[in-house]
C-alpha positions as CSV (number, residue, x, y, z in Angstrom):
1,M,-4.1,-58.5,170.5
2,S,-1.1,-58.3,168.1
3,V,2.0,-56.4,169.1
4,I,3.8,-57.0,166.3
5,E,2.5,-56.4,162.9
6,V,3.6,-56.6,159.6
7,E,1.3,-55.4,156.9
8,K,1.3,-56.0,153.2
9,L,5.1,-55.3,153.7
10,T,6.6,-54.6,150.0
11,K,10.0,-53.8,149.4
12,D,11.0,-53.8,145.6
13,Y,14.9,-53.9,144.9
14,G,14.6,-55.1,141.2
15,N,14.5,-58.3,139.9
16,G,13.0,-60.5,142.0
17,K,15.0,-59.1,144.9
18,G,13.0,-58.2,148.0
19,V,10.1,-58.7,150.0
20,F,6.5,-59.0,148.4
21,D,3.0,-58.1,150.4
22,I,4.6,-60.1,153.5
23,D,1.5,-60.0,156.7
24,L,2.6,-60.7,160.1
25,Y,0.8,-60.6,163.5
26,V,2.2,-61.9,166.6
27,D,0.2,-61.9,169.4
28,E,1.3,-61.1,173.5
29,G,2.9,-64.1,174.8
30,E,3.0,-65.5,171.6
31,V,6.4,-66.6,169.7
32,Y,5.9,-66.9,165.6
33,G,8.3,-69.0,163.6
34,F,9.8,-67.3,160.4
35,L,11.3,-70.1,158.6
36,G,13.2,-69.9,155.3
37,P,16.9,-69.9,153.6
38,N,19.3,-67.6,153.9
39,G,18.3,-65.0,151.0
40,A,14.6,-65.8,151.3
41,G,13.5,-62.4,152.8
42,K,13.3,-62.8,156.6
43,S,16.2,-60.3,157.6
44,T,15.1,-57.9,155.0
45,T,11.3,-58.4,156.5
46,I,13.3,-57.5,160.0
47,R,15.3,-54.8,159.1
48,H,11.7,-53.1,158.4
49,L,9.7,-54.1,161.5
50,M,13.2,-52.7,163.5
51,G,12.5,-48.9,161.2
52,F,15.9,-49.1,159.9
53,S,13.9,-48.8,156.1
54,R,10.8,-47.6,154.7
55,P,8.3,-50.0,152.9
56,D,7.5,-49.3,149.5
57,I,4.1,-50.4,150.3
58,G,2.9,-51.5,153.8
59,E,3.2,-50.9,157.1
60,T,5.2,-51.9,160.4
61,R,3.9,-51.6,163.7
62,I,4.9,-52.7,167.5
63,N,2.7,-51.8,170.2
64,G,0.7,-49.9,167.7
65,K,3.1,-47.4,166.7
66,N,4.8,-47.1,163.4
67,T,8.3,-48.7,163.7
68,F,10.0,-46.2,160.7
69,N,8.5,-43.1,162.2
70,K,8.9,-44.0,165.9
71,Y,12.3,-46.3,166.3
72,Y,13.6,-44.8,168.8
73,D,10.3,-45.0,171.2
74,L,10.5,-48.4,171.0
75,L,14.1,-49.0,171.9
76,K,13.2,-49.8,175.7
77,D,10.4,-52.3,175.6
78,V,12.4,-54.2,172.6
79,G,15.6,-56.8,172.6
80,Y,17.1,-57.1,169.0
81,L,19.3,-59.7,167.6
82,P,20.7,-58.8,164.3
83,G,21.5,-62.2,162.0
84,E,25.1,-60.2,161.1
85,I,26.6,-58.7,164.2
86,A,28.1,-55.9,163.4
87,L,30.3,-54.8,166.7
88,P,31.7,-50.7,166.7
89,K,36.2,-51.2,167.1
90,G,38.0,-50.0,169.9
91,L,35.9,-51.5,172.7
92,T,36.3,-54.4,174.5
93,G,32.8,-56.3,175.1
94,D,32.7,-55.2,178.7
95,E,32.8,-51.7,177.6
96,F,29.9,-52.6,174.8
97,I,27.6,-53.8,177.4
98,K,28.3,-50.8,179.4
99,M,27.9,-48.4,176.5
100,M,24.3,-50.7,175.8
101,K,23.4,-50.3,179.0
102,D,23.9,-46.4,179.2
103,L,22.0,-46.2,175.7
104,R,18.9,-47.9,177.6
105,G,19.5,-46.2,180.9
106,M,19.5,-49.6,182.9
107,K,21.0,-49.8,186.6
108,G,21.7,-52.9,188.1
109,D,23.7,-55.7,186.5
110,M,22.2,-58.7,188.1
111,R,20.6,-59.8,184.7
112,T,23.4,-59.4,183.1
113,K,25.5,-61.6,184.7
114,E,23.3,-64.0,185.0
115,L,23.5,-63.9,181.0
116,I,27.3,-63.8,181.0
117,D,27.2,-66.8,183.6
118,T,24.4,-68.5,181.2
119,F,26.4,-67.9,177.6
120,E,29.8,-68.6,179.4
121,L,30.5,-64.8,177.7
122,D,34.2,-64.1,177.4
123,Y,33.9,-60.7,177.5
124,S,37.3,-58.9,178.1
125,G,38.7,-58.8,174.6
126,D,38.2,-56.3,172.1
127,T,35.3,-56.8,170.0
128,K,36.8,-57.4,166.3
129,S,39.6,-59.9,167.9
130,M,36.4,-61.8,169.2
131,S,35.6,-65.5,167.4
132,L,31.8,-65.5,165.6
133,G,30.9,-67.4,168.6
134,Q,32.1,-64.5,171.4
135,K,30.2,-62.1,169.4
136,R,27.1,-64.0,168.8
137,K,27.0,-64.5,173.1
138,L,27.8,-60.9,173.3
139,A,24.6,-59.7,171.2
140,I,22.6,-61.9,173.1
141,V,23.7,-60.7,176.5
142,V,23.0,-57.3,175.2
143,A,19.6,-58.0,173.6
144,F,18.3,-60.0,176.3
145,M,19.7,-57.4,179.7
146,H,17.2,-55.2,179.7
147,D,14.7,-57.8,180.0
148,P,12.3,-56.8,177.1
149,K,9.0,-57.7,176.7
150,I,9.2,-58.1,172.9
151,L,12.0,-59.7,171.3
152,I,13.3,-60.4,167.5
153,L,15.4,-62.4,166.5
154,D,17.1,-62.8,163.2
155,E,19.2,-66.5,163.2
156,P,19.9,-66.2,166.9
157,T,22.1,-69.5,167.1
158,S,24.0,-68.6,164.2
159,G,28.1,-69.2,165.3
160,L,27.3,-71.2,168.2
161,D,28.0,-74.4,169.0
162,P,25.6,-77.2,169.8
163,I,25.6,-77.1,173.2
164,M,25.3,-73.2,173.2
165,Q,22.2,-73.4,170.5
166,K,20.9,-76.2,173.0
167,K,21.5,-73.7,176.4
168,F,19.5,-70.6,173.8
169,I,16.7,-72.7,173.1
170,E,16.1,-73.9,176.5
171,F,16.7,-69.5,177.4
172,V,14.0,-69.1,174.8
173,V,11.6,-71.3,176.0
174,N,12.0,-70.0,179.5
175,E,11.2,-66.5,178.4
176,K,8.6,-67.6,176.9
177,K,7.0,-69.2,179.9
178,A,7.8,-65.3,181.2
179,G,5.2,-64.2,178.9
180,K,7.8,-63.0,176.3
181,T,6.5,-62.1,172.6
182,I,9.3,-63.2,170.6
183,L,9.6,-63.1,166.5
184,L,11.9,-65.7,165.7
185,S,13.8,-66.1,162.0
186,S,15.5,-69.4,161.4
187,H,16.3,-71.8,158.8
188,I,16.9,-74.3,161.8
189,F,14.4,-76.8,162.0
190,S,14.8,-78.0,165.4
191,E,14.8,-74.6,167.3
192,V,11.6,-73.3,165.4
193,D,9.9,-76.6,166.3
194,A,11.0,-76.6,170.0
195,T,9.6,-72.8,170.8
196,C,7.1,-71.7,168.1
197,D,3.5,-71.4,168.7
198,K,2.9,-70.4,164.9
199,I,5.0,-70.7,161.8
200,A,5.3,-68.9,158.5
201,I,7.5,-70.1,155.7
202,I,9.0,-67.8,153.2
203,K,10.1,-68.2,149.7
204,D,11.9,-65.7,147.3
205,G,10.4,-63.1,149.4
206,R,6.3,-63.7,150.0
207,I,5.0,-66.3,152.2
208,V,3.9,-69.8,150.9
209,D,2.3,-71.2,153.9
210,R,1.4,-70.5,158.0
211,F,0.2,-72.3,160.4
212,V,-0.6,-73.2,163.9
213,T,2.3,-75.1,165.1
214,A,-0.1,-77.5,167.4
215,D,-2.0,-78.2,164.6
216,F,0.6,-79.3,162.2
217,K,2.0,-81.8,165.2
218,H,-1.8,-82.8,165.1
219,R,-2.9,-82.9,161.1
220,S,-5.5,-84.5,159.3
221,K,-3.4,-85.2,156.5
222,K,-1.4,-88.8,156.4
223,C,1.6,-90.2,154.3
224,Y,2.3,-93.4,153.3
225,E,5.0,-95.2,151.7
226,I,4.0,-98.5,149.5
227,D,5.8,-101.1,147.4
228,F,4.2,-103.0,144.6
229,D,4.6,-106.1,142.8
230,D,4.5,-104.1,139.3
231,E,4.8,-100.5,138.3
232,E,1.3,-100.6,136.4
233,T,-0.3,-101.0,140.2
234,A,2.1,-98.4,141.5
235,R,0.6,-95.8,138.6
236,M,-2.8,-97.0,139.6
237,I,-3.6,-96.1,142.8
238,V,-2.3,-92.6,142.6
239,K,-4.8,-92.0,140.1
240,K,-7.6,-92.3,143.4
241,D,-9.5,-89.3,143.6
242,Y,-9.0,-89.2,147.3
243,I,-5.4,-88.8,147.2
244,S,-4.2,-85.3,147.6
245,D,-0.7,-85.6,146.5
246,A,1.6,-88.8,144.9
247,S,4.9,-89.7,143.8
248,V,5.8,-92.7,141.9
249,S,9.2,-94.1,141.5
250,G,9.2,-97.4,140.0
251,K,7.2,-100.1,142.2
252,Q,7.0,-97.6,145.0
253,V,4.4,-95.0,145.8
254,V,4.5,-92.4,148.6
255,I,1.1,-90.8,148.8
256,T,-0.6,-88.3,151.0
257,I,-4.4,-88.6,151.7
258,D,-6.7,-87.2,154.5
259,E,-7.4,-88.9,157.3
260,K,-10.8,-89.7,156.9
261,D,-9.9,-91.5,153.7
262,T,-7.9,-94.1,155.1
263,D,-10.5,-96.7,155.3
264,A,-11.1,-95.9,151.4
265,L,-7.3,-96.9,150.8
266,M,-7.2,-99.5,152.8
267,A,-9.8,-101.3,151.0
268,D,-8.3,-100.2,147.4
269,L,-5.0,-101.6,148.9
270,S,-6.9,-104.9,150.4
271,L,-7.6,-106.0,146.6
272,L,-3.6,-105.2,145.5
273,P,-0.6,-107.4,145.1
274,I,1.3,-105.1,148.0
275,C,5.1,-105.9,149.1
276,D,5.5,-103.7,151.6
277,F,3.7,-100.5,153.6
278,K,4.6,-98.0,156.1
279,E,3.5,-94.8,157.6
280,E,5.7,-91.8,156.6
281,I,5.7,-89.1,159.6
282,V,6.1,-85.7,158.5
283,S,8.4,-83.6,159.9
284,L,8.7,-79.6,159.8
285,Q,11.7,-80.1,158.0
286,D,9.8,-82.5,155.2
287,H,6.8,-79.9,155.2
288,F,8.9,-77.1,154.4
289,M,11.5,-79.0,151.6
290,S,7.6,-79.4,150.1
291,F,8.0,-75.6,149.2
292,Y,11.6,-76.1,147.7
293,K,11.6,-79.2,146.3
294,E,12.6,-78.0,143.1
295,D,15.7,-76.2,144.6
296,L,18.6,-78.8,144.8
297,T,20.7,-75.9,145.9
298,Y,19.1,-75.9,149.3
299,E,21.1,-77.6,152.1
300,R,19.2,-79.5,154.8
301,V,20.3,-78.8,158.4
């Protein structure tokens, strides 16, 4: 059963900005990765899912309830970690935690203390004077302290140092083992790869690919890098019908084929002058970058 549902979501801000015809369905106990660079539409989708904005078209639901109409009904079941942390003025971290506990009607401090210890949060200072890392830790504590069954995490490790990023990933893995349902929006490949059961890639407000993580890791597509003696042979091999994707740079060819066509490739290569041959392991980052290969401004992380 889908706990989190985004159905045909469209929010058009004009000039190509917004999200368009987004479908996302996260089943109970599943961690779903929403992968894309800043500005691709991840946070816009999540703000609608949290009920902060009304869609132009489509609907967002949590536990079968429309999130825009039933926002307050969902608070006790959902832990939300926003991408941009905005904290109230005039409160210490401790006072902010107490305020959020009162709003949720929470009793007991054991889980809150565990989270504070795990993420080494210093909550004594004023929220506005905290570093970005401390603000992020405070937001993590507040998002998880009521032990919600559903977690919506938007760029959750932004501002954390590498040690805390690793701790957070380990924490999410444990939450997954506890049966939590999690939507995790990120542009950090290691974070998504380590935690997610399914992944959707978003570009320019549209989902361009979605897949089961285990299937991706055991996919039938194979990628090979081949160096030939001459450029003519390199250009000739990429014309074979069984090659689904190829790039040629001088005498070097990088090709993608289905695993079932490996014998045909080897038979053809046995007749050609080859200098070097090796299999390329296609990572999640490589796959993602195939959708952004024309966007030279994107920084690999």
